[in-house]
C-alpha positions in Angstrom: 3.4 -13.2 -14.0 0.1 -12.9 -12.1 -2.9 -14.0 -14.1 -6.6 -14.4 -13.5 -8.7 -17.2 -15.1 -12.5 -17.1 -14.9 -14.4 -20.3 -15.7 -18.1 -19.5 -15.8 -20.6 -22.4 -15.8 -23.3 -20.4 -17.5 -26.2 -22.8 -17.7 -26.7 -26.5 -17.3 -26.6 -29.4 -14.9 -25.0 -32.8 -14.6 -27.9 -34.4 -16.4 -27.8 -32.1 -19.5 -24.2 -30.9 -19.5 -22.9 -27.3 -19.0 -22.1 -24.3 -21.2 -18.8 -23.0 -20.0 -17.0 -19.7 -20.9 -13.3 -18.9 -20.3 -11.7 -15.5 -19.7 -8.0 -14.9 -19.0 -6.3 -11.7 -18.1 -3.4 -10.2 -16.2 -4.0 -9.5 -12.6 -5.3 -6.0 -12.1 -6.1 -5.6 -15.8 -9.2 -6.3 -17.9 -10.0 -9.9 -18.9 -9.3 -10.2 -22.6 -8.3 -13.6 -24.0 -11.2 -16.0 -23.9 -13.3 -18.7 -25.6 -16.3 -20.8 -24.9 -17.1 -24.4 -24.8 -19.0 -26.9 -22.8 -18.9 -30.0 -20.6 -21.0 -33.1 -21.4 -23.6 -34.7 -19.1 -21.9 -36.6 -16.3 -24.5 -37.7 -13.7 -22.0 -40.1 -12.1 -19.8 -37.2 -10.9 -22.2 -36.0 -8.1 -23.0 -39.6 -7.3 -19.3 -40.3 -6.7 -19.0 -37.2 -4.6 -21.9 -38.3 -2.4 -20.3 -41.7 -1.9 -17.0 -40.1 -0.9 -19.0 -37.6 1.3 -20.6 -40.5 3.2 -17.2 -42.1 3.7 -15.7 -38.9 4.9 -18.5 -38.3 7.4 -18.2 -41.8 8.7 -14.4 -41.6 9.2 -14.8 -38.3 11.2 -17.7 -39.6 13.3 -15.5 -39.9 16.3 -13.9 -36.5 15.9 -17.1 -34.4 15.7 -20.4 -34.3 17.5 -22.8 -36.8 16.0 -25.4 -34.2 15.4 -23.0 -32.3 13.1 -22.1 -35.3 11.0 -23.5 -38.3 9.2 -22.4 -41.8 10.2 -22.8 -45.0 8.3 -21.2 -48.1 10.0 -21.3 -50.0 6.7 -18.7 -47.8 5.1 -15.1 -49.0 5.7 -11.7 -47.5 4.8 -11.4 -49.5 1.6 -14.7 -48.2 0.3 -13.7 -44.6 1.2 -10.4 -44.9 -0.8 -12.4 -46.4 -3.7 -14.9 -43.6 -3.7 -12.1 -41.0 -3.6 -10.2 -42.6 -6.5 -13.4 -42.9 -8.6 -14.2 -39.2 -7.9 -10.7 -38.1 -9.0 -10.7 -40.2 -12.1 -14.2 -39.1 -13.2 -13.4 -35.5 -12.6 -10.3 -35.6 -14.8 -12.0 -37.7 -17.5 -14.8 -35.1 -17.7 -12.3 -32.3 -18.2 -9.6 -33.9 -20.3 -11.5 -36.2 -22.6 -14.5 -34.0 -23.4 -14.4 -32.7 -26.9 -16.7 -29.8 -25.9 -14.0 -28.6 -23.4 -11.1 -28.9 -25.9 -10.9 -25.2 -26.9 -10.8 -24.2 -23.3 -8.0 -26.7 -22.5 -6.0 -25.5 -25.4 -6.5 -21.8 -24.6 -5.3 -22.4 -21.0 -2.1 -24.1 -22.3 -1.5 -21.3 -24.8 -1.8 -18.4 -22.4 -0.5 -19.8 -19.1 3.1 -20.6 -18.2 4.1 -23.1 -15.5 5.7 -20.4 -13.2 2.7 -18.0 -13.5 0.8 -17.2 -10.3 -2.8 -18.0 -11.3 -6.1 -17.2 -9.5 -8.9 -19.3 -10.9 -12.5 -18.1 -10.3 -15.1 -20.8 -10.8 -18.4 -18.9 -11.3 -21.5 -21.0 -10.8 -24.8 -21.1 -8.9 -24.9 -24.9 -9.0 -24.4 -26.2 -5.5 -23.3 -29.6 -6.8 -20.5 -28.0 -8.9 -19.4 -25.9 -5.9 -19.1 -29.0 -3.8 -16.6 -30.8 -6.0 -12.9 -31.0 -4.8 -11.5 -29.0 -7.7 -7.9 -29.2 -6.6 -8.0 -32.8 -7.9 -8.1 -31.5 -11.5 -4.6 -32.4 -12.8 -4.4 -28.8 -14.1 -3.1 -27.9 -10.6 -0.2 -30.4 -11.0 1.0 -28.5 -14.0 0.6 -25.0 -12.4 2.1 -25.2 -8.8 1.3 -21.5 -8.2 -2.4 -21.8 -9.1 -5.4 -22.0 -6.7 -9.1 -21.9 -7.3 -11.9 -20.0 -5.6 -15.6 -20.4 -5.9 -17.7 -17.4 -6.8 -21.2 -16.6 -7.9 -22.3 -15.3 -11.3 -24.0 -12.2 -9.8 -21.9 -9.8 -7.7 -20.9 -6.2 -7.1 -18.1 -4.4 -5.3 -18.4 -4.1 -1.6 -19.3 -0.6 -0.3 -16.8 0.9 2.1 -16.7 4.2 4.0 -13.5 6.2 3.4 -11.2 6.0 6.4 -8.7 8.8 6.2 -6.5 7.3 8.9 -4.9 4.0 7.7 -4.8 1.2 10.3 -1.4 0.6 11.8 -2.4 -2.9 12.8 -4.5 -5.6 11.3 -7.7 -5.8 13.4 -9.2 -9.3 14.0 -12.5 -10.1 15.6 -12.1 -13.7 16.8 -15.3 -15.4 17.8 -14.8 -18.6 19.8 -18.2 -20.1 19.7 -19.9 -23.2 21.3 -17.0 -25.2 22.5 -18.9 -28.4 23.3 -16.8 -31.3 22.3 -14.1 -29.2 20.5 -10.9 -27.5 21.5 -11.2 -23.7 20.7 -8.5 -22.7 23.2 -5.9 -24.0 20.7 -7.4 -21.6 18.0 -6.9 -18.8 20.4 -3.3 -19.7 21.1 -2.6 -20.1 17.4 -3.9 -16.6 16.7 -1.9 -15.0 19.5 1.3 -16.9 18.6 1.2 -16.3 14.8 -0.2 -12.8 14.8 1.6 -11.0 17.6 1.6 -7.8 15.5 -2.2 -7.8 15.0 -4.8 -6.4 17.3 -7.1 -9.3 18.2 -10.3 -9.0 20.2 -11.6 -12.4 21.4 -15.3 -13.1 22.0 -15.7 -16.4 23.9 -19.1 -18.0 23.6 -20.7 -14.5 23.2 -24.4 -13.7 23.4 -26.1 -12.5 20.2 -26.1 -8.9 21.6 -22.3 -9.0 22.4 -21.5 -10.3 18.9 -23.7 -7.7 17.2 -22.2 -4.8 19.2 -18.6 -5.9 18.3 -19.4 -6.2 14.6 -20.7 -2.6 14.7 -17.4 -1.3 16.2 -16.6 2.1 14.7 -12.9 1.2 14.2 -13.8 -1.6 11.9 -12.2 -5.0 11.5 -9.8 -6.4 8.9 -10.6 -10.1 9.4 -13.6 -11.9 11.0 -12.6 -15.3 12.4 -15.0 -17.9 13.8 -14.1 -21.2 15.5 -16.8 -23.5 16.8 -19.6 -25.7 15.5 -21.2 -24.9 12.1 -23.6 -26.8 9.9 -25.4 -26.5 6.5 -29.0 -27.4 5.9 -29.7 -27.1 2.2 -28.3 -23.7 1.1 -28.4 -22.3 4.7 -25.4 -22.1 6.9 -25.6 -21.8 10.7 -23.0 -21.1 13.4 -23.4 -22.0 17.1 -22.1 -19.0 19.0 -22.7 -20.5 22.5 -24.3 -23.7 23.9 -27.8 -22.3 23.6 -27.7 -19.9 20.6 -27.1 -20.3 16.9 -27.3 -17.8 14.1 -27.6 -17.8 10.3 -25.9 -15.1 8.3 -29.1 -13.3 7.4 -29.6 -12.8 11.2 -26.3 -10.8 11.1 -27.0 -9.0 7.9 -26.9 -5.4 9.1 -24.0 -6.0 11.5 -21.8 -7.7 8.8 -22.7 -5.0 6.3 -21.6 -2.4 8.7 -18.3 -4.2 9.3 -17.8 -4.4 5.5 -18.4 -0.7 5.2 -15.5 -0.2 7.7 -13.3 -2.4 5.4 -13.8 -6.0 6.5 -12.0 -7.9 3.8 -11.7 -11.5 4.9 -13.7 -14.0 6.9 -12.3 -17.3 8.1 -14.7 -20.0 9.4 -12.8 -22.8 11.1 -15.8 -24.9 11.6 -17.7 -27.8 9.9 -19.6 -27.6 6.7 -19.0 -24.0 5.6 -20.2 -23.8 2.0 -23.7 -22.8 3.2 -22.2 -20.0 5.2 -20.1 -18.9 2.2 -23.2 -18.8 -0.1 -25.0 -16.5 2.4 -22.0 -14.3 2.8 -21.7 -14.0 -1.0 -25.1 -12.4 -1.0 -23.7 -9.7 1.2 -20.7 -9.2 -1.3 -18.1 -10.0 1.3 -14.7 -9.8 -0.5 -13.1 -13.1 0.6 -14.2 -16.1 2.7 -12.3 -19.2 3.6 -14.4 -22.2 4.8 -14.3 -25.9 5.1 -16.4 -27.7 2.4 -17.3 -30.6 4.7 -17.1 -31.5 8.4 -13.6 -31.1 9.8 -11.7 -32.4 12.8 -10.3 -29.9 15.3 -6.8 -30.9 14.6 -7.2 -30.4 10.8 -8.8 -27.0 11.2 -6.2 -25.8 13.6 -3.2 -27.0 11.6 -4.7 -25.3 8.5 -5.1 -22.1 10.4 -1.5 -22.2 11.6 -0.1 -22.8 8.2 -2.3 -20.2 6.5 -1.6 -17.4 8.9 2.2 -18.1 8.9 2.3 -17.9 5.1 -0.2 -14.9 4.7 1.3 -12.8 7.4 4.8 -13.3 6.0 3.7 -11.6 2.7 2.6 -14.5 0.5 -0.5 -13.9 -1.7 -3.7 -15.0 -0.1 -4.4 -17.7 -2.7 -0.9 -19.2 -2.5 -1.1 -19.1 1.3 -4.3 -21.2 1.1 -2.8 -23.7 -1.3 0.4 -24.0 0.7 -1.6 -24.5 3.9 -4.0 -27.0 2.3 -1.2 -29.1 0.9 0.7 -29.1 4.2 -2.2 -31.0 5.7 -1.2 -34.1 3.8 0.8 -35.4 6.8 -2.4 -35.6 8.8 -4.2 -37.8 6.3 -3.2 -41.1 7.9 -5.2 -40.0 10.9 -7.7 -37.8 9.1 -8.2 -38.9 5.5 -8.7 -36.3 2.9 -7.8 -33.4 5.2 -6.3 -31.5 2.3 -9.6 -31.7 0.4 -11.5 -29.4 2.8 -10.3 -25.8 2.8 -11.7 -23.6 0.0 -11.8 -19.9 -0.9 -15.0 -18.2 -1.8 -14.3 -14.9 -3.7 -16.3 -11.9 -4.7 -15.1 -11.4 -8.3 -15.5 -7.6 -8.0 -12.8 -7.5 -5.3 -9.1 -8.2 -5.4 -7.6 -10.5 -2.7 -5.7 -8.4 -0.2 -2.1 -8.7 1.0 -1.5 -8.9 4.7 0.0 -5.4 4.6 -3.2 -4.1 2.8 -5.2 -5.1 5.8 -3.4 -2.5 8.0 -0.1 -4.1 9.0 2.3 -1.1 9.1 5.8 -2.4 10.0 7.1 -0.8 13.1 10.8 -0.9 14.1 12.8 0.2 17.1 14.8 2.6 14.9 13.2 5.1 12.6 16.1 4.6 10.2 14.6 1.2 9.3 11.0 2.5 8.8 9.3 5.0 6.6 10.3 8.6 7.1 7.7 11.4 7.0 8.0 15.1 6.9 8.4 15.4 10.7 11.4 13.0 10.5 13.5 15.3 8.2 15.9 16.1 11.0 16.9 12.4 11.2 16.7 11.6 7.5 20.2 10.9 6.0 21.8 9.1 3.1 19.7 10.3 0.2 20.9 13.9 -0.2 22.1 13.6 -3.8 18.9 11.8 -4.9 16.8 14.4 -3.1 18.4 17.2 -5.0 17.9 15.5 -8.3 14.2 14.9 -7.4 13.8 18.6 -6.3 15.2 19.8 -9.7 13.0 17.4 -11.6 9.9 18.6 -9.7 10.8 22.3 -10.4 11.2 21.6 -14.1 8.7 18.8 -15.0 4.9 18.4 -14.6 5.2 14.7 -13.7 7.9 12.8 -11.9 7.9 9.1 -11.0 10.1 7.7 -8.2 10.7 4.1 -9.1 12.3 1.4 -7.1 11.8 -2.0 -5.5 9.8 -2.5 -2.3 11.6 -1.3 0.8 14.1 0.9 -1.1 12.8 4.1 0.5 10.7 5.8 -2.2 8.2 7.3 0.2 10.9 8.4 2.6 12.8 10.3 0.0 9.6 12.1 -1.0 8.2 12.9 2.4 11.4 13.5 4.4 13.6 14.6 1.6 11.7 16.5 -1.2 8.7 18.0 0.8 10.8 19.7 3.5 12.9 21.4 0.8 9.7 22.6 -1.0 8.2 24.0 2.2 11.2 26.2 2.8 9.4 28.4 0.2 5.8 28.2 1.5 4.7 31.0 -0.8 5.6 28.9 -3.9 4.4 25.4 -3.1 1.3 23.7 -1.8 1.5 20.0 -1.0 -1.3 17.4 -1.0 -0.7 13.7 -0.8 -2.8 10.5 -1.0 -2.7 6.8 -1.7 -4.9 5.4 -4.5 -6.3 2.5 -2.5 -9.3 0.5 -3.5 -11.2 3.6 -4.8 -8.6 5.9 -6.3 -11.1 8.6 -7.4 -12.6 8.8 -3.9 -9.1 9.0 -2.4 -8.1 11.8 -4.8 -11.4 13.7 -4.1 -10.8 13.3 -0.3 -7.3 14.7 -0.6 -8.3 17.7 -2.7 -11.3 18.6 -0.5 -9.1 18.3 2.6 -6.5 20.6 1.0 -9.2 23.2 0.1 -10.8 22.9 3.5 -7.5 23.4 5.3 -7.0 26.7 3.5 -10.4 27.9 4.5 -10.1 26.7 8.1 -6.7 28.1 9.0 -7.0 29.5 12.5 -10.6 28.3 12.9 -10.5 24.8 14.5 -14.1 25.0 15.7 -15.4 25.6 12.2 -13.3 22.8 10.9 -15.0 20.3 13.2 -18.6 21.5 12.5 -18.2 21.3 8.8 -17.3 17.6 8.6 -20.7 16.6 7.2 -20.4 19.2 4.5 -17.0 18.0 3.6 -18.1 14.4 3.2 -20.8 15.6 0.8 -18.2 17.7 -1.1 -15.9 14.6 -1.4 -18.8 12.5 -2.7 -19.8 15.2 -5.2 -16.2 15.8 -6.4 -15.6 12.0 -6.8 -18.8 11.8 -8.9 -17.6 14.6 -11.1 -14.2 13.0 -11.5 -15.8 9.8 -12.7 -18.0 11.6 -15.3 -15.6 14.2 -16.6 -11.9 13.7 -17.1 -11.3 17.5 -17.0 -12.7 17.9 -13.5 -9.2 17.7 -11.9 -7.8 20.3 -14.3 -10.7 22.6 -13.6 -10.3 22.1 -9.8 -6.6 22.9 -9.9 -7.3 26.0 -12.0 -9.8 27.4 -9.5 -7.4 26.8 -6.6 -4.5 28.4 -8.5 -6.5 31.5 -9.4 -6.9 32.2 -5.7 -3.5 31.0 -4.4 -0.7 31.5 -7.0 1.3 28.5 -5.8 2.4 25.4 -7.6 0.3 22.4 -6.3 2.3 19.2 -5.8 0.1 16.2 -5.8 1.9 13.2 -4.3 0.4 9.9 -5.2 2.2 7.5 -2.8 2.3 3.7 -3.3 0.9 4.1 -6.8 1.0 0.3 -7.2 -2.2 0.2 -5.1 -4.0 1.3 -8.3 -3.3 -2.2 -9.6 -3.3 -4.3 -6.4 -6.4 -2.9 -4.7 -8.7 -1.4 -7.3 -10.5 -4.2 -9.2 -12.5 -1.8 -11.4 -10.8 -1.3 -14.8 -12.9 1.6 -15.8 -12.2 3.5 -12.6 -8.4 2.9 -13.1 -8.7 4.3 -16.6 -10.8 7.3 -15.5 -8.3 8.0 -12.7 -5.3 8.0 -15.1 -7.1 10.2 -17.6 -7.9 12.7 -14.8 -4.2 12.8 -13.8 -2.9 13.2 -17.3 -5.4 16.0 -18.1 -4.0 18.0 -15.1 -0.4 17.1 -16.0 -0.8 18.6 -19.5 -3.3 21.4 -19.0 -3.6 22.5 -15.3 -1.6 25.6 -14.4 0.9 25.3 -11.6 0.4 21.6 -11.3 3.0 18.9 -10.4 2.4 15.2 -10.1 4.9 13.1 -8.0 4.3 9.4 -7.7 6.1 6.6 -6.0 5.8 3.2 -7.7 7.3 -0.2 -7.1 9.5 -1.2 -10.0 7.7 -4.6 -10.4 4.5 -2.7 -11.2 6.1 -0.3 -13.8 4.9 -2.6 -16.5 1.3 -2.1 -15.3 1.7 1.6 -15.7 3.1 1.2 -19.1 0.0 -0.7 -20.3 -1.9 2.6 -20.4 -0.3 4.1 -23.6 -0.8 7.8 -22.7 0.4 7.3 -19.2 3.5 5.5 -20.5 4.3 8.4 -22.8 3.9 10.8 -19.9 6.3 8.9 -17.7 8.9 8.4 -20.4 12.1 10.3 -19.5 10.3 11.6 -16.4 11.2 8.8 -13.9 14.0 8.7 -11.4 15.2 5.2 -10.4 16.0 4.9 -6.7 19.0 2.5 -6.6 20.7 1.0 -3.6 22.8 3.3 -1.5 26.5 3.6 -2.2 29.1 3.3 0.5 29.0 7.0 1.5 25.2 7.1 1.7 25.3 4.0 3.9 27.7 5.6 6.2 25.4 8.7 6.4 22.3 6.5 7.0 24.0 4.5 9.7 24.1 7.7 11.8 20.3 7.7 12.0 20.2 4.3 13.8 21.6 6.0 16.9 19.7 9.3 17.0 16.2 8.0 17.9 17.5 5.9 20.8 19.2 9.0 22.2 16.2 11.3 21.6 13.9 8.9 23.5 
């Protein structure tokens, strides 16, 4: 089961000790189980870290430019090993033998199971706490599917502008900065090799103007990647974009904010000393950042990138992808000691980590029969006739119908290429509107409803449709605001539409699991479900059809009223029988012939 753990270092420092609070919850749900405790003074811990830091810088002095590292010829390998061992032992002693921390340790053992997938958010403003190599805590030996991210104690959700056209490809802006003394060509090759399905735009040693213009690109970016030199001075991080220009994050404030509004979700900095960059990006509320906590050798940064991208693009969760990639660096540690200590996630707690597919990777196949069918594909949709007729009868007779099945089973296809074409054979009886919940489900619902209403008004008037775009955006914002404040708004909206057009409105909520994977706001999820239930029970001529992955059905059941509404109103989409497989095999040949 996926769980979230929040450890908040509320107040304190290593001289006086820390007050610490714990919260634990299921991923996508509110944090409930919790307790509070503390950690005693431990002034030796940051001292041990500084000794190890000096040793690490010394050992890398030949791999990075001297101005980006600190060298100390008096430090040898034996001293570095001693500093690392002392740091590990002191960290675990602090956690495991502190009576003030006992309640938190016991609560973690009580709630978490070894096979749980666990995201740990360490919330603190203390830069010395942020620096520590938290993966050395023996907690992570007991929980092999756990990974930690740093986060601040003050945060808010990132603001995005609704994009009604989902990306078919992950868009990556790859900045290959000042290459003096480092091999950025390998980073380019790794991106191209591991992400052949993505759209990657490379900027090689760009000017400040070129970088700024690309960040403002209207199509937006899913991932921002930087390879080159970086450094931290105090709490300020700086990247060198070409041999003569460097930039701090505040100098890119407006450009990065614009990219975030167009759904930038992840930044990866394959450069030295990235915690200062991460702190500045946190102030902009960027959802996720992956950085190197200390100076890093080219080879280490490149191997981490290779391992991370291979895991993440294959469908593994972001946190597990980072842990797996970090641990796979162990083989390099004879040449580059402590390589696996360096990568770290920095997380905006108001955001959920995306999956690769959430960033825009829509699978594309040479045969439509292996991909998602839409309404326009009804002529080549085979193999689900019996289920389609069951679904059609259910929609005619019930106000809510759930299509439940595992990922890839064909839930969306049977709705869009099966059910909807049958309904549209009687256009005077049915009106269809579809949407996906996404990160902001009430905004997505409002956009779908206003688009439906506008389409009715603009039939045969394309010119008016284009000139009213600004007015529609205002209507979407206004309706979304009303949906948040009044759970009867959807019912009232449907009633107004039905009074003008006496048709049954079928609202298709596709990929309903996005409510739990993409929307981090518990209150918004609750308001969204309350709106839907109000319409299901009270709106005239209203039908709700949703597609939901079976592994997320338990999440839907956690809302008691929604669970009651779904009971006896779900159709489970099982695997095809032999006859259906024979019918479906026919579709593999049709597209090739038609093209």
